[in-house]
C-alpha positions in Angstrom: -7.0 -102.9 6.9 -6.5 -99.1 6.4 -6.7 -97.9 2.9 -3.4 -97.4 1.2 -4.2 -93.8 0.5 -5.1 -93.0 4.1 -2.5 -90.3 5.0 -2.1 -91.7 8.5 -1.2 -95.1 7.2 0.7 -94.4 4.0 3.4 -97.1 3.6 6.9 -95.7 4.1 9.1 -98.7 3.3 11.6 -97.8 0.6 13.9 -100.6 -0.5 16.8 -101.0 1.9 20.4 -102.0 1.0 23.9 -102.1 2.5 26.5 -99.4 2.2 29.7 -100.2 4.1 28.6 -100.9 7.7 25.2 -99.3 7.4 21.7 -100.2 6.2 20.6 -97.3 3.9 17.6 -96.2 2.0 17.7 -95.4 -1.8 19.1 -91.9 -1.1 21.9 -93.4 1.0 20.5 -92.2 4.3 21.3 -94.7 7.1 18.3 -96.4 8.6 18.5 -98.0 12.0 16.1 -100.9 12.3 14.6 -101.2 15.8 11.6 -103.4 16.7 10.4 -106.6 18.1 9.7 -110.3 17.2 6.1 -111.2 16.8 6.3 -115.0 17.0 3.5 -117.4 16.5 3.2 -118.3 12.8 6.0 -120.9 13.2 3.7 -123.1 15.4 0.1 -121.7 14.9 -1.5 -121.4 11.5 -3.7 -118.6 12.6 -3.6 -114.9 11.5 -1.8 -112.6 13.8 -4.4 -110.0 15.1 -4.3 -106.7 13.3 -4.2 -104.8 16.6 -0.9 -106.4 17.4 0.7 -104.8 14.3 -0.9 -101.5 15.1 0.4 -101.6 18.6 3.9 -102.7 17.7 4.5 -100.4 14.7 2.1 -97.5 15.2 2.0 -97.1 19.0 5.4 -98.5 20.1 7.1 -97.1 17.0 8.9 -100.2 15.7 10.1 -99.9 12.2 10.8 -103.7 11.8 9.0 -106.8 13.0 10.7 -110.2 12.8 8.2 -112.9 11.8 9.2 -116.5 12.5 7.7 -119.0 10.0 7.5 -122.7 9.5 9.2 -124.2 6.4 6.9 -127.2 5.9 3.7 -125.2 6.1 5.1 -122.6 3.6 5.9 -125.5 1.2 3.1 -128.0 1.9 0.5 -126.5 4.2 -0.5 -128.1 7.5 -3.1 -128.3 10.3 -6.0 -127.7 7.9 -4.4 -125.0 5.7 -2.9 -125.3 2.2 0.5 -123.8 1.5 -1.3 -120.9 -0.2 -3.4 -120.3 2.9 -0.3 -120.2 5.1 1.5 -117.8 2.8 -1.6 -115.7 2.9 -1.0 -115.3 6.6 2.5 -114.0 5.8 1.0 -111.7 3.2 -1.5 -110.3 5.7 1.3 -109.6 8.2 3.5 -107.9 5.7 0.7 -105.7 4.3 -0.4 -104.5 7.7 3.1 -103.8 8.8 3.8 -101.8 5.6 0.7 -99.8 6.2 2.3 -98.6 9.5 5.7 -97.9 7.8 7.4 -101.1 9.2 9.4 -103.7 7.5 8.8 -107.5 7.8 11.8 -109.7 8.5 10.7 -113.3 7.6 12.7 -115.7 9.7 13.1 -119.4 8.9 12.5 -120.5 12.5 11.1 -124.1 12.3 11.5 -126.7 9.6 8.2 -128.3 10.6 6.0 -128.9 13.7 6.8 -132.6 14.0 10.5 -132.9 14.7 11.8 -131.9 18.1 15.6 -131.3 17.9 16.3 -132.3 21.5 14.7 -132.2 24.9 11.8 -130.1 26.0 10.2 -130.2 22.5 12.8 -127.8 21.0 11.9 -127.3 17.4 14.7 -125.0 16.3 17.0 -126.9 13.8 20.8 -126.8 14.1 21.1 -126.5 10.3 18.8 -126.3 7.3 17.6 -129.4 5.5 17.3 -130.3 1.8 13.9 -128.5 1.6 15.3 -125.2 2.8 16.5 -124.0 -0.6 13.0 -124.7 -2.0 11.3 -122.6 0.6 13.6 -119.7 0.0 13.2 -120.0 -3.7 9.4 -119.9 -3.3 9.5 -116.9 -1.0 12.0 -115.1 -3.2 9.7 -115.3 -6.2 6.7 -114.3 -4.1 8.2 -111.2 -2.5 11.0 -110.1 -4.8 9.2 -106.9 -5.8 8.1 -106.0 -2.3 10.5 -103.5 -0.6 8.9 -104.1 2.8 10.1 -107.7 3.0 13.5 -108.9 4.2 14.7 -112.5 4.8 16.5 -114.0 7.8 17.9 -117.2 6.4 18.0 -119.5 9.4 17.1 -118.7 13.0 19.9 -120.1 15.2 22.5 -122.5 13.8 23.8 -124.5 16.8 25.5 -127.7 17.8 23.3 -130.8 17.9 22.3 -131.6 21.5 22.9 -135.0 23.0 19.1 -135.6 22.8 18.8 -134.6 19.1 18.0 -137.8 17.1 18.3 -136.2 13.7 21.6 -136.1 11.7 22.9 -132.9 10.1 22.5 -132.3 6.4 25.2 -130.9 4.1 24.2 -128.5 1.3 24.9 -131.2 -1.3 22.0 -133.3 0.1 24.2 -135.8 2.0 24.2 -136.3 5.7 27.0 -135.9 8.2 27.7 -139.1 10.2 25.3 -139.6 13.1 28.0 -138.8 15.6 28.7 -135.4 14.1 27.3 -132.8 16.4 29.4 -129.7 16.0 28.0 -126.7 14.0 30.7 -124.2 13.5 31.2 -121.6 10.8 32.7 -124.5 8.7 29.3 -126.3 8.6 27.1 -123.2 8.5 28.8 -121.0 5.9 28.3 -123.4 2.9 24.6 -123.5 3.8 24.5 -119.7 4.1 26.1 -119.3 0.7 23.7 -121.7 -0.9 20.6 -120.0 0.6 21.9 -116.6 -0.3 22.5 -117.7 -3.9 19.1 -119.3 -4.1 17.3 -116.1 -3.0 19.5 -113.9 -5.2 18.4 -115.9 -8.3 14.9 -114.4 -8.1 15.2 -111.6 -5.5 18.6 -109.9 -6.1 17.7 -106.8 -4.2 16.1 -108.3 -1.1 18.1 -107.6 2.0 19.3 -110.8 3.6 20.2 -111.5 7.3 22.7 -114.2 8.2 22.9 -115.5 11.7 26.0 -116.6 13.6 26.6 -120.0 15.3 26.1 -120.9 18.9 22.4 -120.3 18.7 23.0 -117.3 16.5 25.2 -115.5 19.0 28.7 -116.0 17.6 29.5 -114.0 14.5 33.2 -115.0 14.4 34.2 -116.3 11.0 31.8 -113.9 9.2 31.3 -112.1 6.8 30.3 -114.3 3.9 31.8 -113.4 0.5 28.5 -112.1 -0.8 27.1 -108.5 -1.1 24.2 -106.8 0.5 24.1 -108.8 3.7 23.3 -108.0 7.4 24.7 -110.2 10.1 22.3 -111.2 12.9 23.3 -112.1 16.4 21.0 -113.3 19.2 22.0 -112.0 22.6 20.8 -113.4 25.9 22.2 -112.9 29.4 23.2 -116.6 29.6 25.7 -116.1 26.7 28.0 -113.9 28.9 29.2 -110.4 28.3 31.9 -110.7 25.6 29.8 -108.8 23.2 32.8 -107.4 21.4 34.2 -110.8 20.7 30.9 -112.3 19.6 29.6 -109.6 17.4 30.8 -106.1 18.2 34.1 -106.5 16.2 32.1 -107.3 13.0 30.1 -104.1 13.3 33.3 -102.2 12.4 33.4 -103.7 9.0 29.8 -105.0 8.2 26.2 -104.3 9.2 25.2 -106.1 12.4 21.7 -106.5 13.8 20.5 -108.1 17.0 17.7 -110.4 15.8 16.8 -111.5 19.3 17.4 -110.4 22.8 15.1 -110.5 25.8 14.6 -111.3 29.5 12.5 -111.4 32.6 12.1 -109.0 35.5 15.5 -109.9 36.8 17.2 -109.0 33.5 16.0 -105.3 33.2 19.3 -103.8 34.2 21.2 -106.1 31.9 18.8 -105.1 29.1 19.5 -101.4 29.7 23.2 -102.0 29.4 22.8 -104.0 26.2 20.6 -101.3 24.6 23.2 -98.7 25.6 25.9 -100.8 24.0 23.9 -101.3 20.8 23.2 -97.5 20.6 26.9 -96.7 21.1 27.8 -99.3 18.3 24.9 -98.1 16.1 23.5 -101.6 15.9 19.8 -102.2 15.2 17.7 -104.8 17.0 14.5 -106.7 17.5 13.4 -107.7 21.0 12.0 -111.1 21.8 9.0 -111.5 22.0 5.7 -109.7 21.8 3.9 -113.0 22.1 6.2 -115.7 23.7 8.5 -116.2 26.6 10.4 -114.1 27.7 7.4 -111.8 27.1 7.4 -108.1 26.4 3.6 -108.1 26.9 1.5 -110.2 29.2 -1.6 -112.1 28.2 -3.8 -109.3 29.5 -1.9 -106.8 27.4 0.2 -105.2 30.1 3.8 -104.3 29.3 6.3 -106.3 31.3 9.2 -104.5 33.0 11.6 -105.7 30.2 9.0 -104.8 27.6 8.8 -101.3 29.1 12.5 -100.7 28.5 12.1 -101.9 24.9 9.0 -99.7 24.4 10.7 -96.6 25.8 13.9 -97.1 23.8 11.8 -97.4 20.7 10.2 -94.1 21.6 13.6 -92.4 22.3 16.7 -94.5 21.4 19.0 -92.1 23.4 17.1 -91.9 26.6 19.1 -92.4 29.8 16.4 -92.4 32.5 13.9 -95.2 32.7 10.5 -95.8 34.3 8.3 -98.8 34.7 4.6 -99.0 34.2 
């Protein structure tokens, strides 16, 4: 790891907060967060290679990296690691990103590596469970003083699928009836408020990101009546093109961030239009994913066509001409 006093790698991560519809630094200067997701720690208890952080933050120029994590492993450990070992992997990622001037957005992505919430071994939960406040309390205590860390409270609230065998939990620790499948803002907002309040008890200044419903896409019904929040949407081509209705309208009154978007070779033009829209709306983003499908980078370290538009937009957010490697 580069020395903290190496001029090339001096951390440049002042504490961020919300002012009106913008994310700002301590001087009130607006900061647009643009970066990528570096998935992996939600399903693999192995350290992310240091060269990935250098490439993402130092070469590509990302100022934020969204890091999915596993709730169970952060609380209890797993697959040969203790909880402290697993949290050490998060520490490692945060420290290396900060050395390149980038923020880490810790994302509660999986509750554990055992329960599949539907077909095709889909591990993203529809709602939190009774252990979720405990994991956020633990992370809040651990990272409260670190300005390079931000929290994404739950990846993608969504309706239970027909194949999902697990009931939904209420914040009071009771379960909805087994037949209850809908996750609207009515089910999600009380959970969001509980998790916000849990974090705020120990980390009152940490910037928090709140996803919408419908797999994160739909921000209707937000904002939450709490300060210093960013609202995170996940935008994929399959969701349609009513971006204004899903999230653009909220950007007029609150900070909005695209926590995930991505695509394959056939989605490049769509990706260009989305990035143009986000630039016009002054909305930040993190592309999915540096390490998982749909890929920004191949296994042999080549940038995909979709990854190329992300890389070039990180280099020049206003560019209008595009090339492929």
